[in-house]
Structures are given as structure tokens and as C-alpha cells.
C-alpha positions as CSV (number, residue, x, y, z in Angstrom):
1,M,13.8,20.4,32.0
2,T,12.5,20.0,28.5
3,I,9.6,22.2,27.4
4,L,7.9,22.6,24.0
5,A,6.0,25.8,23.4
6,I,3.4,26.6,20.6
7,E,2.1,30.0,19.7
8,T,-0.3,30.5,16.8
9,S,-2.8,33.1,18.1
10,V,-1.4,35.6,15.6
11,A,-0.6,35.6,11.9
12,C,3.1,34.7,12.3
13,G,3.2,31.6,14.5
14,S,6.2,30.0,16.2
15,V,7.4,27.0,18.2
16,A,10.2,26.9,20.7
17,L,12.0,24.2,22.7
18,Q,13.9,24.5,25.9
19,H,16.2,21.5,26.5
20,A,19.5,21.0,28.3
21,G,20.3,24.6,28.8
22,Q,19.5,25.7,25.2
23,I,16.4,27.4,23.7
24,L,15.6,26.9,20.0
25,E,12.9,28.5,17.9
26,R,11.2,28.2,14.6
27,R,9.1,31.0,13.1
28,I,6.2,30.4,10.7
29,D,6.0,33.7,8.9
30,E,3.6,32.7,6.1
31,P,0.0,33.4,7.1
32,R,-2.4,30.4,6.9
33,T,0.4,27.8,6.9
34,H,0.4,27.0,10.6
35,A,-1.4,23.7,10.2
36,E,1.0,22.4,7.6
37,R,4.2,23.7,9.2
38,L,3.8,23.1,13.0
39,L,4.6,19.4,13.2
40,P,7.6,19.6,10.8
41,C,8.9,22.6,12.8
42,I,8.5,20.6,16.1
43,D,10.3,17.7,14.5
44,E,13.2,20.0,13.4
45,L,13.6,21.4,16.9
46,L,13.6,18.0,18.6
47,S,16.1,16.7,16.1
48,E,18.4,19.7,16.5
49,A,18.3,19.4,20.3
50,G,18.9,15.7,20.1
51,T,15.8,14.8,22.0
52,N,12.3,13.5,21.4
53,V,8.6,14.0,22.3
54,A,8.8,11.3,25.0
55,S,11.4,13.4,26.9
56,L,9.1,16.4,27.3
57,D,8.3,17.7,30.8
58,A,5.6,20.1,29.7
59,I,3.9,21.5,26.6
60,A,3.0,25.2,26.6
61,F,0.6,26.9,24.2
62,G,-0.8,30.3,23.7
63,R,-4.4,30.1,24.9
64,G,-5.4,33.5,23.3
65,P,-7.1,35.8,23.0
66,G,-6.4,35.9,19.3
67,S,-7.3,34.1,16.2
68,F,-10.0,31.5,16.9
69,V,-8.6,29.1,14.3
70,G,-5.0,29.7,15.6
71,V,-5.9,29.2,19.2
72,R,-7.8,26.0,18.5
73,L,-4.9,24.7,16.4
74,A,-2.3,25.3,19.2
75,S,-4.5,23.9,21.9
76,A,-5.6,20.8,19.9
77,L,-2.0,20.0,18.9
78,A,-0.7,20.5,22.5
79,Q,-3.5,18.3,23.9
80,G,-2.8,15.6,21.4
81,L,0.9,15.6,22.1
82,A,0.4,15.7,25.8
83,A,-2.1,12.8,25.7
84,A,0.4,10.8,23.7
85,T,3.3,11.5,26.0
86,G,1.6,11.7,29.4
87,V,2.9,15.2,30.2
88,G,0.9,18.2,31.4
89,L,-0.1,21.3,29.7
90,A,0.8,24.9,30.4
91,P,-1.8,27.2,28.8
92,V,-0.4,30.7,28.7
93,S,-2.3,33.9,28.0
94,S,-1.2,35.3,24.7
95,M,-1.6,38.8,26.3
96,A,0.7,37.9,29.1
97,A,3.2,36.6,26.6
98,L,3.0,39.8,24.7
99,A,3.4,41.8,27.9
100,H,6.5,39.8,28.7
101,R,7.9,40.5,25.2
102,A,7.3,44.3,25.7
103,I,9.0,44.1,29.2
104,T,12.0,42.4,27.6
105,E,12.2,45.1,25.0
106,H,11.8,47.9,27.5
107,T,14.1,46.7,30.3
108,G,17.2,47.8,28.4
109,K,15.8,51.3,28.2
110,T,14.9,52.0,31.8
111,D,15.5,50.7,35.3
112,A,12.5,52.5,36.7
113,E,9.3,50.8,37.9
114,F,6.7,50.6,35.1
115,H,3.6,48.8,34.1
116,V,2.3,47.4,30.8
117,L,-1.0,47.9,29.0
118,V,-1.8,45.3,26.3
119,C,-4.4,46.4,23.8
120,L,-5.2,43.9,20.9
121,D,-7.5,44.4,18.0
122,A,-10.5,42.1,18.4
123,R,-12.2,43.3,15.2
124,M,-15.8,44.5,15.1
125,N,-14.7,47.8,16.6
126,E,-13.7,46.0,19.9
127,V,-10.4,45.4,21.6
128,Y,-8.9,43.0,24.1
129,L,-7.5,44.9,27.1
130,A,-5.3,43.9,30.1
131,E,-2.7,45.4,32.4
132,F,0.5,43.8,33.6
133,D,3.5,44.4,35.9
134,P,7.1,43.1,35.5
135,G,7.2,40.1,37.7
136,D,9.7,37.4,38.8
137,G,11.0,36.6,35.4
138,R,7.7,37.0,33.7
139,A,4.8,39.4,33.3
140,S,2.3,39.5,36.2
141,A,-1.3,40.3,35.6
142,R,-2.8,43.3,37.5
143,G,-6.4,42.3,36.8
144,E,-8.7,40.5,34.4
145,E,-8.4,40.4,30.6
146,R,-11.5,41.9,29.1
147,L,-13.3,42.7,25.8
148,V,-14.4,46.3,25.4
149,A,-15.5,48.7,22.6
150,A,-12.7,50.6,21.1
151,E,-14.2,53.9,21.9
152,A,-14.7,52.9,25.5
153,V,-11.0,52.2,26.2
154,E,-9.8,54.0,29.3
155,F,-6.0,54.3,29.8
156,P,-4.7,53.8,33.4
157,G,-4.1,57.0,35.4
158,D,-1.1,57.2,37.7
159,G,2.3,55.6,37.3
160,R,4.8,55.0,34.5
161,W,3.4,52.9,31.7
162,I,4.3,51.4,28.4
163,A,1.9,49.9,25.9
164,T,1.8,47.3,23.2
165,G,-0.7,45.6,20.9
166,S,-2.3,45.6,17.5
167,A,-5.2,47.8,18.4
168,F,-3.0,51.0,18.2
169,A,-2.4,50.4,14.5
170,A,-6.0,49.4,13.9
171,Y,-7.6,52.4,15.6
172,P,-5.8,55.8,14.9
173,S,-7.7,57.6,17.7
174,L,-6.3,55.1,20.3
175,L,-2.8,55.6,18.8
176,A,-3.1,59.4,19.2
177,Q,-4.2,59.1,22.8
178,A,-1.6,56.5,23.6
179,R,1.3,58.7,22.3
180,E,0.3,61.3,24.9
181,R,-0.1,58.8,27.8
182,F,2.6,56.2,27.5
183,E,6.4,56.6,27.7
184,Q,6.9,53.9,25.1
185,L,4.7,52.2,22.5
186,Y,5.5,48.8,21.0
187,C,2.9,48.6,18.3
188,S,4.5,46.0,16.1
189,L,5.3,43.3,18.7
190,E,3.5,39.9,18.7
191,P,3.7,37.1,21.2
192,R,6.2,34.4,20.3
193,A,6.6,30.8,21.5
194,L,9.8,31.9,23.3
195,D,7.7,34.2,25.5
196,L,5.6,31.2,26.8
197,L,8.6,29.5,28.3
198,P,8.9,31.6,31.5
199,F,5.3,30.9,32.3
200,A,5.7,27.2,31.6
201,R,8.7,26.9,33.8
202,A,6.8,28.5,36.6
203,A,3.8,26.2,36.1
204,L,6.1,23.2,36.0
205,G,7.9,24.3,39.2
206,A,4.6,24.9,41.0
207,E,3.2,21.6,39.9
208,A,0.4,23.6,38.2
209,L,0.3,21.9,34.8
210,V,-3.1,20.9,33.4
211,A,-4.0,17.4,32.3
212,P,-4.8,17.4,28.6
213,E,-8.2,15.9,29.1
214,D,-9.1,18.7,31.5
215,W,-8.4,21.7,29.2
216,R,-11.2,23.5,27.6
217,N,-10.7,26.7,25.5
218,A,-12.4,29.8,27.0
219,W,-13.2,32.8,25.0
220,L,-13.5,36.5,26.0
221,R,-15.9,36.7,23.1
222,G,-18.4,33.9,22.5
223,E,-17.0,31.2,20.2
224,S,-19.9,31.6,17.8
225,A,-18.8,35.2,17.0
């Protein structure tokens, strides 16, 4: 299968390509250059893999939450490419992708059952919050993603937990509490296009791709904010 993945919900964007048993990636580390760099990076990946856009089986993108501009950019580009090639979309929660990255980091440190809390800075003294489990090759959501006031965050009670997300660096009080509750904190991780691929493979296998004309961005916070 050939899958293109686009993740620009955070400052450092990336694109990835799975094709013929190989996975390639390009990072965009310069903030505010996503719009200029995305298409050249995609062209580079396709050329390196020896394939083209017409050969894609699915296009995955990070659907947020995250930067409104970045999420719009990824979804618009993915929709445009999907409409031009006739392939389906795999919208992936950027929080689920980040949970998957944290699980990947942590798996080498423990073989015990654990859960993942993702807590992202949403600005305006608010955070995006969600919980996940290690799943069958990808993170599995335990409940709904939600927007809450930073001072209203409640950490999960029982069980073994790790945590990740930008909110811990943004809110020192959360960081202090988290150090007492979680067995490991991954504060500097960000979702990457590579992390979208397991979710896209699952959607493709389940015939759960979305037609480009049917996708509409949904926001935990109102778009006008």
C-alpha cells in the first residue's frame, strides 16, 4: 500500500510516505514555512520512493487539535490531492498521534500495562485533554477529547500512567502535579506524520476512508476563537 501523511498541527511540521515496504519522512523545522515547503517535500518523497501521486491508496492528515492555520493547511492540501487522485482521506487526531509517539518511546522502558494522558496547551489558560491506551499497533482512545480550563485539569486515578503534551511546559502547576502522578513525562514530544501511518493503515484496511468532499474540520474550540 502507498500512503501519504501530512502533519502540520504543530510548529514543526512533517510529511511521510509509506510505499513498497519503506517509510520515508521529511521534517519542516522552520516555523511558518509549512505552506511553502509542503508540496516540495511531498514531491521529494515521491521521487525518492519512485512513485507518484496517482499511485496513492490513502492520504492521512492530522485533524488537530492544534494550530488552526496548520490544521486548515493540512486538511485543505489533503482534500485537494485526494480530489485530484480519487483516493480517500484518513483524518487522524493529532492527540492520538502524539499518544502513539509517547507509547513508542515508552514501550522500550516497560512491559507493564500503562495508559497515556495527552495534555496540550490550547492558550487562553485552557488545555486539550484526552486519555489513550496502547492498542493493536496504535493508540486507542479511552474517551472523548475535550477542552478544559488549565486549573480544572483532573489527572486519572488508578492504574499506571505516562503523560505527554505541551501543556506541562506551559503551566508549571500542572508540571509539578504531573511529576507526582505519572511514572514518565514526555513533555517535548510532538506528533509527526510518521505517527499518522498506523491509523491510516487501519482505516484503509477497514474501508473507513473519507471522501474528500465529505470532510469538514471540527474544532474543540469554536473556529472564531
